[in-house]
Backbone bond lengths (Angstrom), bond angles and torsions (degrees), N, CA, C in turn:
res aa  C-N    CA-C-N  psi(-1)  N-CA   C-N-CA  omega(-1)  CA-C   N-CA-C  phi
1 X - - - 1.451 - - 1.529 110.94 -
2 X 1.330 116.98 -39.99 1.455 121.57 -180.00 1.516 110.51 -64.00
3 X 1.322 118.31 -39.20 1.473 121.81 178.18 1.527 110.70 -62.10
4 X 1.313 115.91 -40.57 1.458 120.06 -179.75 1.521 110.02 -61.30
5 X 1.343 118.85 -45.31 1.451 122.62 179.10 1.517 111.39 -65.08
6 X 1.327 116.95 -38.96 1.454 120.03 177.23 1.525 110.96 -63.90
7 X 1.325 116.42 -39.76 1.469 120.42 178.36 1.525 110.71 -64.68
8 X 1.326 116.68 -43.01 1.469 121.09 178.33 1.525 109.99 -63.30
9 X 1.330 117.04 -44.26 1.453 121.30 179.22 1.529 111.29 -62.74
10 X 1.332 116.90 -43.45 1.463 121.26 178.81 1.527 110.43 -62.16
11 X 1.315 117.76 -41.30 1.470 121.25 179.58 1.529 110.07 -66.48
12 X 1.334 117.85 -40.43 1.458 120.76 179.42 1.524 110.73 -63.75
13 X 1.326 116.92 -42.09 1.459 120.79 178.29 1.518 110.37 -63.75
14 X 1.335 117.24 -43.51 1.468 121.40 179.67 1.521 110.96 -62.70
15 X 1.319 117.41 -43.71 1.472 120.53 179.33 1.524 110.93 -66.14
16 X 1.310 117.37 -39.10 1.452 121.02 178.44 1.522 110.78 -64.24
17 X 1.321 117.18 -43.51 1.466 121.17 179.18 1.515 110.62 -64.98
18 X 1.321 117.17 -39.96 1.470 120.59 179.35 1.518 110.21 -64.57
19 X 1.325 117.39 -39.02 1.461 121.00 178.94 1.512 112.10 -65.89
20 X 1.345 117.14 -35.24 1.453 120.53 179.36 1.512 111.65 -76.17
21 X 1.327 117.78 -30.29 1.462 121.51 -177.45 1.518 111.47 -70.75
22 X 1.322 117.50 -31.79 1.462 119.58 -178.28 1.525 108.68 -105.45
23 X 1.313 115.20 94.97 1.460 121.04 179.56 1.521 109.32 -68.07
24 X 1.309 117.00 143.56 1.468 118.93 179.23 1.515 111.14 -65.30
25 X 1.310 115.06 149.39 1.468 120.56 178.28 1.525 108.94 -66.40
26 X 1.324 117.21 147.64 1.470 119.31 177.82 1.527 110.67 -58.46
27 X 1.294 115.70 144.54 1.460 120.60 -179.27 1.525 110.14 -69.74
28 X 1.316 114.73 147.00 1.462 120.57 177.23 1.518 108.39 -72.20
29 X 1.318 116.41 130.45 1.461 120.70 -176.44 1.522 113.36 -88.67
30 X 1.282 118.22 -15.80 1.455 120.62 175.51 1.518 114.18 70.07
31 X 1.303 114.02 -172.36 1.466 122.69 177.24 1.519 107.69 -98.26
32 X 1.320 116.47 130.06 1.459 121.31 -179.71 1.524 107.79 -79.02
33 X 1.313 115.31 107.05 1.459 120.71 -175.69 1.526 112.85 -71.64
34 X 1.326 117.00 -15.32 1.466 120.57 179.44 1.523 112.51 -101.75
35 X 1.322 117.09 0.04 1.473 120.44 -175.61 1.519 111.73 -69.46
36 X 1.325 114.28 147.86 1.455 121.89 172.62 1.533 105.83 -89.00
37 X 1.310 116.83 99.01 1.469 121.49 -174.74 1.518 111.92 -60.85
38 X 1.318 117.87 -38.79 1.468 120.42 -179.65 1.521 111.43 -62.66
39 X 1.320 116.51 -43.91 1.463 120.42 177.81 1.526 110.20 -65.37
40 X 1.318 116.90 -39.09 1.468 120.49 177.58 1.514 112.04 -62.57
41 X 1.311 116.56 -38.54 1.468 120.68 178.74 1.524 110.15 -66.57
42 X 1.317 117.43 -42.26 1.475 120.02 179.59 1.529 111.01 -64.91
43 X 1.336 117.20 -41.21 1.472 119.70 176.70 1.527 110.27 -63.18
44 X 1.317 116.53 -41.53 1.467 120.67 179.91 1.519 111.27 -65.07
45 X 1.319 117.50 -38.81 1.473 120.26 178.43 1.521 110.67 -61.70
46 X 1.319 117.00 -42.95 1.470 120.46 178.94 1.526 110.62 -64.94
47 X 1.309 116.36 -43.62 1.464 120.78 179.93 1.521 111.21 -65.78
48 X 1.322 116.72 -42.06 1.469 120.99 179.41 1.518 110.86 -63.48
49 X 1.328 117.52 -42.56 1.466 120.98 179.22 1.525 110.66 -61.69
50 X 1.317 116.43 -41.30 1.470 120.65 -179.29 1.528 111.51 -69.55
51 X 1.323 116.95 -29.87 1.460 120.38 -175.96 1.511 115.10 -102.69
52 X 1.322 117.54 4.42 1.462 120.46 -179.55 1.518 113.35 66.49
53 X 1.322 116.34 35.13 1.464 121.47 -179.11 1.526 110.19 -118.98
54 X 1.313 115.65 175.90 1.455 122.35 173.97 1.523 108.51 -107.05
55 X 1.319 115.84 161.73 1.463 120.96 175.53 1.520 108.08 -94.05
56 X 1.325 115.54 130.99 1.460 122.19 176.98 1.520 107.64 -113.60
57 X 1.317 116.19 113.42 1.465 121.40 175.40 1.520 107.94 -92.33
58 X 1.325 115.66 130.05 1.460 120.87 178.12 1.522 106.75 -119.42
59 X 1.328 115.78 110.65 1.461 121.95 179.41 1.520 108.00 -90.12
60 X 1.334 116.36 124.14 1.458 120.20 -178.55 1.513 110.60 -166.39
61 X 1.336 115.02 -167.74 1.462 120.68 -178.26 1.528 109.69 -154.18
62 X 1.316 114.78 154.61 1.462 120.47 -179.10 1.517 113.69 -64.46
63 X 1.315 118.45 -30.12 1.456 121.53 -178.43 1.526 112.52 -76.87
64 X 1.330 117.37 -11.53 1.463 122.15 -172.13 1.536 111.20 -93.35
65 X 1.319 116.08 114.70 1.461 120.93 178.57 1.513 113.39 -61.56
66 X 1.321 117.49 -32.71 1.468 120.52 179.06 1.531 110.71 -71.60
67 X 1.335 117.24 -35.05 1.467 120.41 175.26 1.523 109.59 -63.07
68 X 1.295 115.78 -41.98 1.470 120.56 179.21 1.526 110.79 -65.42
69 X 1.329 116.87 -43.40 1.470 120.78 -179.63 1.526 110.93 -61.74
70 X 1.325 117.42 -43.99 1.460 120.11 178.87 1.520 110.30 -64.68
71 X 1.328 116.89 -43.76 1.455 120.27 -179.86 1.530 110.98 -59.36
72 X 1.305 117.32 -43.41 1.472 120.42 179.07 1.525 110.98 -65.05
73 X 1.325 117.91 -39.07 1.468 120.60 177.69 1.528 110.76 -65.21
74 X 1.331 116.48 -33.72 1.464 120.70 -177.80 1.525 112.70 -80.43
75 X 1.321 117.51 -25.43 1.463 119.66 -175.76 1.517 113.74 -105.45
76 X 1.335 117.07 -28.89 1.461 120.25 -175.65 1.514 113.06 -129.48
77 X 1.300 117.10 -12.78 1.451 120.43 -172.51 1.509 114.01 -106.98
78 X 1.300 113.56 -150.89 1.458 122.22 -171.96 1.530 113.60 -61.28
79 X 1.318 117.32 -30.80 1.467 120.44 -178.50 1.525 113.59 -83.83
80 X 1.312 118.15 -13.32 1.463 121.67 -172.82 1.530 113.59 -53.79
81 X 1.331 120.27 -49.07 1.472 118.33 -178.95 1.531 112.72 -63.41
82 X 1.322 116.80 -40.83 1.458 120.97 -179.80 1.528 110.75 -65.06
83 X 1.317 116.65 -47.14 1.463 120.90 -179.05 1.524 110.17 -64.07
84 X 1.317 116.96 -44.24 1.460 120.69 -179.36 1.527 111.81 -62.18
85 X 1.323 116.93 -38.02 1.470 120.95 -177.69 1.524 112.79 -74.70
86 X 1.322 117.81 -31.09 1.463 120.39 -170.07 1.518 116.63 -109.94
87 X 1.342 117.76 -18.91 1.464 118.51 -167.49 1.519 114.56 -134.27
88 X 1.320 113.88 153.98 1.457 123.13 161.54 1.527 103.31 -106.31
89 X 1.308 116.32 121.19 1.467 121.56 -171.85 1.521 111.20 -97.62
90 X 1.337 114.62 136.51 1.461 122.07 171.69 1.523 106.72 -123.81
91 X 1.331 115.37 117.87 1.464 119.69 175.38 1.524 107.69 -89.21
92 X 1.320 115.61 121.95 1.464 122.04 -176.70 1.524 108.45 -108.67
93 X 1.327 115.59 113.81 1.459 121.10 -179.66 1.527 110.35 -74.84
94 X 1.332 116.26 128.18 1.464 120.35 178.44 1.527 111.78 -104.58
95 X 1.333 116.41 4.51 1.463 120.05 179.63 1.520 110.47 56.97
96 X 1.307 115.63 -131.43 1.475 121.65 175.20 1.527 108.10 -102.32
97 X 1.328 114.66 48.11 1.464 123.70 -175.89 1.525 110.77 63.30
98 X 1.341 114.42 33.73 1.463 120.45 177.60 1.531 111.86 -128.56
99 X 1.328 117.34 11.23 1.467 122.02 178.53 1.517 109.14 -131.61
100 X 1.288 116.78 138.76 1.471 123.90 174.67 1.529 114.05 54.98
101 X 1.313 115.82 24.15 1.466 120.50 177.93 1.523 110.01 -64.35
102 X 1.322 116.66 -35.75 1.461 120.43 178.87 1.531 111.19 -64.43
103 X 1.321 117.70 -34.70 1.463 120.32 176.81 1.524 110.98 -66.90
104 X 1.308 116.78 -41.49 1.464 120.07 177.22 1.528 109.38 -60.16
105 X 1.308 117.02 -45.43 1.464 120.41 178.85 1.521 110.98 -62.82
106 X 1.315 116.79 -42.06 1.476 121.18 -179.99 1.525 111.72 -56.93
107 X 1.321 116.49 -37.65 1.462 120.61 -177.17 1.526 113.36 -98.30
108 X 1.330 116.76 10.02 1.457 120.91 173.68 1.514 114.94 77.27
109 X 1.325 116.98 27.98 1.459 121.79 179.84 1.523 109.16 -102.82
110 X 1.330 118.02 110.56 1.465 120.56 179.20 1.537 110.56 -81.74
111 X 1.324 116.71 97.47 1.457 121.08 -176.99 1.527 112.83 -61.37
112 X 1.326 117.47 -24.27 1.467 119.93 179.59 1.527 112.16 -64.71
113 X 1.324 116.77 -16.36 1.471 120.80 177.24 1.516 111.44 -83.09
114 X 1.335 117.17 -8.66 1.454 121.45 175.59 1.506 113.63 117.63
115 X 1.341 113.65 162.25 1.457 121.41 176.35 1.518 108.29 -124.54
116 X 1.292 116.79 155.50 1.449 128.42 2.89 1.523 111.17 -71.80
117 X 1.300 113.94 157.34 1.457 122.22 176.21 1.518 106.84 -139.93
118 X 1.321 116.15 153.40 1.462 118.79 -176.24 1.519 111.92 -131.41
119 X 1.315 114.02 158.58 1.467 122.74 170.84 1.520 107.09 -140.93
120 X 1.320 115.65 143.16 1.463 122.46 176.02 1.518 107.16 -111.00
121 X 1.343 115.49 132.14 1.452 120.19 -176.84 1.516 112.07 -105.70
122 X 1.318 114.81 141.74 1.464 121.74 171.84 1.518 108.11 -79.81
123 X 1.314 116.07 173.30 1.455 121.35 -179.70 1.515 113.80 -57.67
124 X 1.338 117.33 -32.10 1.463 120.53 -179.64 1.531 113.11 -82.39
125 X 1.336 116.71 0.54 1.458 120.81 178.15 1.510 114.67 92.15
126 X 1.329 117.86 -1.53 1.462 119.71 177.89 1.525 109.41 -84.05
127 X 1.313 115.76 152.90 1.458 120.85 179.88 1.525 109.81 -79.26
128 X 1.328 115.61 127.90 1.465 120.46 175.53 1.526 111.22 -98.34
129 X 1.325 115.99 -16.57 1.458 121.65 177.52 1.514 108.05 -156.67
130 X 1.328 116.03 145.07 1.461 121.78 172.21 1.522 107.89 -150.05
131 X 1.323 115.59 143.99 1.460 118.38 173.71 1.527 106.93 -69.98
132 X 1.307 116.19 129.98 1.468 121.20 -175.02 1.526 113.54 -111.11
133 X 1.330 116.36 -21.90 1.458 120.00 -171.45 1.521 113.90 -122.02
134 X 1.324 117.65 26.24 1.459 120.18 179.61 1.517 112.98 68.95
135 X 1.325 116.55 32.23 1.462 121.66 -176.28 1.526 113.44 -56.53
136 X 1.326 116.91 -28.77 1.463 120.61 -177.38 1.525 112.99 -108.82
137 X 1.317 117.78 2.73 1.458 121.52 -175.97 1.525 112.96 -64.68
138 X 1.307 116.82 -16.01 1.467 120.43 175.13 1.532 109.49 -118.06
139 X 1.316 116.13 43.12 1.470 121.90 -175.92 1.523 112.21 -55.19
140 X 1.333 117.56 -31.88 1.469 120.12 179.80 1.513 112.16 -61.31
141 X 1.308 117.12 -29.10 1.468 119.53 -175.97 1.528 112.92 -100.55
142 X 1.328 117.97 -1.18 1.463 120.36 178.80 1.526 109.91 -80.83
143 X 1.312 115.81 138.99 1.460 120.11 177.60 1.528 109.60 -77.18
144 X 1.317 115.18 165.02 1.465 119.67 175.50 1.520 110.40 -56.41
145 X 1.319 116.85 -40.95 1.467 121.33 179.91 1.516 111.22 -63.95
146 X 1.328 117.26 -40.51 1.473 120.96 177.84 1.529 110.81 -61.07
147 X 1.325 116.07 -45.78 1.463 120.39 -179.74 1.522 111.33 -64.15
148 X 1.314 116.54 -45.51 1.467 119.84 178.96 1.525 111.34 -61.42
149 X 1.320 116.03 -43.00 1.470 120.21 179.50 1.518 110.62 -60.84
150 X 1.311 117.23 -45.97 1.466 120.94 -178.94 1.527 110.30 -62.48
151 X 1.328 116.98 -50.30 1.456 119.55 -176.83 1.517 112.11 -69.10
152 X 1.307 117.38 -41.91 1.463 120.17 -174.34 1.528 112.13 -71.94
153 X 1.313 117.70 -35.49 1.472 118.20 -177.92 1.520 112.12 -79.16
154 X 1.312 117.22 -24.33 1.452 119.79 -176.06 1.523 113.33 -85.00
155 X 1.309 116.37 -28.28 1.461 117.55 -172.17 1.505 109.82 -125.28
């Protein structure tokens, strides 16, 4: 009987240690549906200029699984080091294609091709690159290599 309790205790300790060793992944922060995207872009431009980076606008929505997949790749996955080194990111919520549509148009992002979609801004605020053909609209099915190739060759 004592051996059985020792075995149970040893297993409980092992499971507890395993749970502590693997910290949970950071929670997804989503798109702030109440954010003032224009103000966020201006803050990002100032920060990017001070840090020698570019501004990366990511147009998406909380309901969109592909927007979530791209965001996770950019913050926790394969794209995280590249994005962190090169960009100040502004996530622009498009709602159900009824929010910030004018901003997407301003930067040459055709939302009708799908989300997520991105634009990269120069120091003067003009777009130097924008996804034009829904390149990221199926972000859930893109491999790490596909994402790296797209981001690395464009910027």
